[in-house]
C-alpha positions as CSV (number, residue, x, y, z in Angstrom):
1,M,-115.4,77.8,-13.2
2,A,-118.6,78.5,-15.1
3,K,-118.7,77.4,-18.7
4,R,-118.9,79.9,-21.5
5,R,-122.5,79.6,-22.8
6,R,-123.6,80.5,-26.3
7,V,-126.5,82.3,-24.7
8,A,-125.5,83.1,-21.1
9,N,-128.5,85.1,-20.0
10,L,-130.3,83.1,-17.3
11,L,-133.6,84.0,-18.9
12,A,-132.4,81.6,-21.7
13,L,-132.2,78.8,-19.2
14,A,-135.8,79.6,-18.1
15,V,-137.0,79.6,-21.8
16,L,-135.3,76.2,-22.4
17,G,-136.9,74.8,-19.3
18,T,-140.3,76.0,-20.5
19,V,-140.2,74.9,-24.1
20,V,-138.9,71.5,-23.2
21,Q,-142.4,70.7,-22.1
22,R,-144.1,71.6,-25.5
23,P,-143.7,74.1,-28.4
24,M,-145.0,77.6,-27.6
25,H,-144.7,81.2,-28.7
26,P,-142.9,83.8,-26.6
27,Y,-146.1,85.2,-25.1
28,E,-146.9,81.8,-23.8
29,M,-143.4,81.4,-22.4
30,A,-143.7,84.7,-20.5
31,S,-147.1,83.8,-19.2
32,M,-146.0,80.4,-17.9
33,L,-142.8,81.9,-16.3
34,R,-144.8,84.6,-14.6
35,A,-147.4,82.0,-13.4
36,R,-144.6,80.0,-11.8
37,G,-143.0,83.1,-10.2
38,K,-139.7,82.5,-12.0
39,E,-138.8,86.2,-11.6
40,Q,-138.2,85.4,-7.9
41,D,-135.7,82.7,-8.8
42,L,-133.9,84.3,-11.8
43,P,-132.9,87.8,-12.7
44,I,-135.5,88.1,-15.4
45,K,-135.8,91.3,-17.6
46,W,-139.0,90.7,-19.5
47,G,-138.2,93.3,-22.1
48,S,-135.3,91.1,-23.3
49,L,-137.4,87.9,-23.8
50,Y,-137.7,88.3,-27.5
51,T,-134.0,89.0,-27.9
52,V,-133.2,85.9,-25.8
53,V,-135.5,83.8,-28.0
54,R,-133.9,85.1,-31.2
55,N,-130.4,84.3,-29.8
56,L,-131.5,80.8,-28.8
57,E,-132.8,80.2,-32.3
58,K,-129.7,81.7,-33.9
59,H,-127.5,79.2,-32.0
60,G,-129.7,76.3,-32.8
61,L,-131.0,75.7,-29.3
62,I,-134.7,76.2,-30.3
63,E,-136.3,76.3,-33.7
64,A,-139.5,77.8,-35.2
65,T,-142.2,75.3,-36.1
66,E,-145.0,77.6,-37.3
67,T,-146.2,81.1,-37.5
68,A,-149.9,81.6,-36.7
69,R,-152.3,84.5,-36.3
70,Q,-155.5,84.6,-34.2
71,G,-158.0,87.3,-35.3
72,A,-156.5,90.7,-35.3
73,R,-153.6,89.8,-33.1
74,P,-150.0,90.0,-34.5
75,E,-148.5,86.9,-36.0
76,R,-146.9,84.6,-33.4
77,T,-144.0,82.2,-34.0
78,V,-144.1,78.9,-32.2
79,Y,-140.8,77.5,-31.1
80,R,-139.7,74.0,-30.0
81,I,-136.5,72.9,-28.3
82,T,-133.9,71.1,-30.4
83,E,-131.7,68.2,-29.4
84,E,-128.8,70.7,-28.9
85,G,-131.1,72.8,-26.7
86,R,-132.0,69.7,-24.6
87,A,-128.3,68.9,-24.1
88,E,-127.6,72.6,-23.2
89,L,-130.4,72.6,-20.7
90,V,-129.2,69.5,-19.0
91,D,-125.6,70.6,-19.0
92,W,-126.4,74.0,-17.7
93,V,-128.5,72.7,-14.8
94,R,-125.8,70.2,-13.9
95,E,-123.3,73.0,-13.7
96,L,-125.5,75.2,-11.6
97,V,-126.3,72.4,-9.1
98,S,-122.8,71.0,-8.8
99,T,-120.5,74.0,-8.9
100,P,-120.5,76.5,-6.1
101,E,-120.2,80.1,-7.4
102,R,-119.3,83.1,-5.2
103,E,-122.2,85.5,-5.1
104,Q,-122.1,89.1,-3.7
105,P,-125.4,90.1,-2.2
106,R,-125.9,93.8,-1.3
107,F,-126.1,93.0,2.4
108,E,-122.6,91.6,2.3
109,A,-121.4,94.8,0.6
110,G,-122.9,96.8,3.4
111,L,-121.4,94.6,6.1
112,S,-118.0,95.1,4.5
113,M,-118.2,98.8,5.2
114,L,-119.9,98.5,8.6
115,G,-117.2,100.6,10.3
116,A,-118.6,103.7,8.7
117,L,-121.6,103.4,11.1
118,T,-121.6,103.7,14.8
119,P,-122.3,100.6,16.9
120,A,-125.6,102.2,18.0
121,D,-126.6,102.9,14.4
122,T,-125.7,99.4,13.5
123,V,-127.9,98.0,16.2
124,E,-130.9,100.1,15.1
125,L,-130.5,99.3,11.4
126,L,-130.1,95.6,12.1
127,R,-133.1,95.5,14.3
128,R,-135.1,97.2,11.5
129,R,-133.7,94.6,9.0
130,L,-134.6,91.7,11.3
131,E,-138.1,92.9,11.8
132,T,-138.6,93.1,8.1
133,L,-137.0,89.7,7.6
134,E,-139.3,88.1,10.2
135,Q,-142.4,89.6,8.5
136,Q,-141.3,88.3,5.1
137,L,-140.4,84.9,6.5
138,A,-143.9,84.6,8.2
139,A,-145.5,85.3,4.8
140,Q,-143.1,83.0,3.0
141,R,-143.7,80.1,5.4
142,K,-147.4,80.5,5.0
143,A,-147.2,80.5,1.2
144,H,-144.8,77.6,1.2
145,A,-147.2,75.6,3.4
146,E,-150.0,76.3,1.0
147,H,-147.9,75.3,-2.0
148,T,-146.9,72.0,-0.4
149,Q,-150.6,71.0,-0.3
150,E,-150.9,71.7,-4.1
151,L,-147.6,70.7,-5.7
152,P,-145.0,68.0,-5.4
153,R,-141.9,68.9,-3.5
154,L,-139.8,68.7,-6.7
155,F,-141.5,71.8,-8.0
156,L,-140.9,73.7,-4.7
157,I,-137.2,72.9,-4.1
158,E,-136.0,76.4,-5.0
159,E,-138.7,78.0,-2.8
160,E,-137.5,75.7,0.1
161,Y,-133.9,76.7,-0.5
162,D,-134.7,80.4,-0.5
163,L,-136.7,80.0,2.8
164,A,-133.7,78.2,4.4
165,I,-131.2,80.9,3.3
166,R,-133.4,83.7,4.6
167,E,-134.0,81.9,7.9
168,A,-130.2,81.4,8.2
169,E,-129.7,85.2,7.6
170,A,-132.3,86.1,10.2
171,A,-130.6,83.7,12.7
172,W,-127.2,85.3,12.0
173,V,-128.5,88.8,12.4
174,R,-130.0,87.8,15.8
175,R,-126.7,86.4,17.0
176,F,-124.8,89.5,15.8
177,L,-127.3,91.8,17.5
178,G,-126.9,89.8,20.7
179,E,-123.1,90.3,20.7
180,L,-123.6,94.1,20.2
181,A,-126.2,94.3,22.9
182,D,-124.3,92.3,25.6
183,G,-120.9,93.8,24.7
184,T,-119.2,90.5,23.7
185,F,-118.5,91.6,20.2
186,P,-114.6,91.8,19.9
187,G,-113.3,95.3,19.3
188,L,-116.5,97.0,20.2
189,A,-114.8,99.6,22.4
190,M,-112.3,100.5,19.7
191,W,-115.2,100.8,17.2
192,R,-117.0,103.2,19.5
193,A,-113.8,105.2,20.2
194,F,-113.2,105.7,16.5
195,H,-116.6,107.4,16.1
196,E,-116.2,109.4,19.3
197,T,-112.7,110.8,18.5
198,G,-112.6,110.6,14.8
199,R,-109.2,108.9,15.0
200,I,-108.4,105.3,14.2
201,P,-107.2,103.5,17.4
202,P,-103.5,102.5,17.2
203,E,-104.4,98.9,17.4
204,L,-106.3,99.2,14.1
205,A,-104.1,101.7,12.3
206,E,-101.8,99.1,10.9
207,I,-104.6,96.9,9.8
208,A,-106.3,99.9,8.1
209,E,-103.2,100.7,6.1
210,R,-102.8,97.2,4.7
211,G,-103.0,97.2,1.0
212,S,-102.2,100.9,0.7
213,T,-99.3,101.9,-1.6
214,T,-96.6,104.5,-1.3
215,D,-94.5,106.2,-4.0
């Protein structure tokens, strides 16, 4: 089970992972995170950055070191990580790496309601999804190959993982489409019959009623 964090927003993790390198003000933090494409790895809402920074300071995970002004620009407060912040960063990363956590992607939600579609519609939509996935994967592989020439693998691990996950999804969609196309998907005839008649086949009626309650 995930630990209860003093500042649980994953943007806080990104901030700690940035200021651990050197003190900086929030504008620098945002610039560095954008340059690294962290919004692709974390659910970042840029508008909440200053709130996250204030909360990290409130809980003693970072601290202000100076406030400076350049020309007509607003004052900017520079923050550094504290020893508590370093410990929190390490503990948080250890938890994320070691502890599997069930995630619920939107695709899985759609698959859970797949019976609402006809098999023919499902095939068409999955083909469309697979085509998009393959286009994205081609671009992602090219970008990853370029990055591996510029950066150590350690800085590309999350990119490598995302590529592997998306390739696995594409492979699964191909297999599923194959079963629908060659008719080997179990229960395909009943699925079609449901949409042709509007009635749940007797073989599925009992299953469909599981979990229902009666007075």
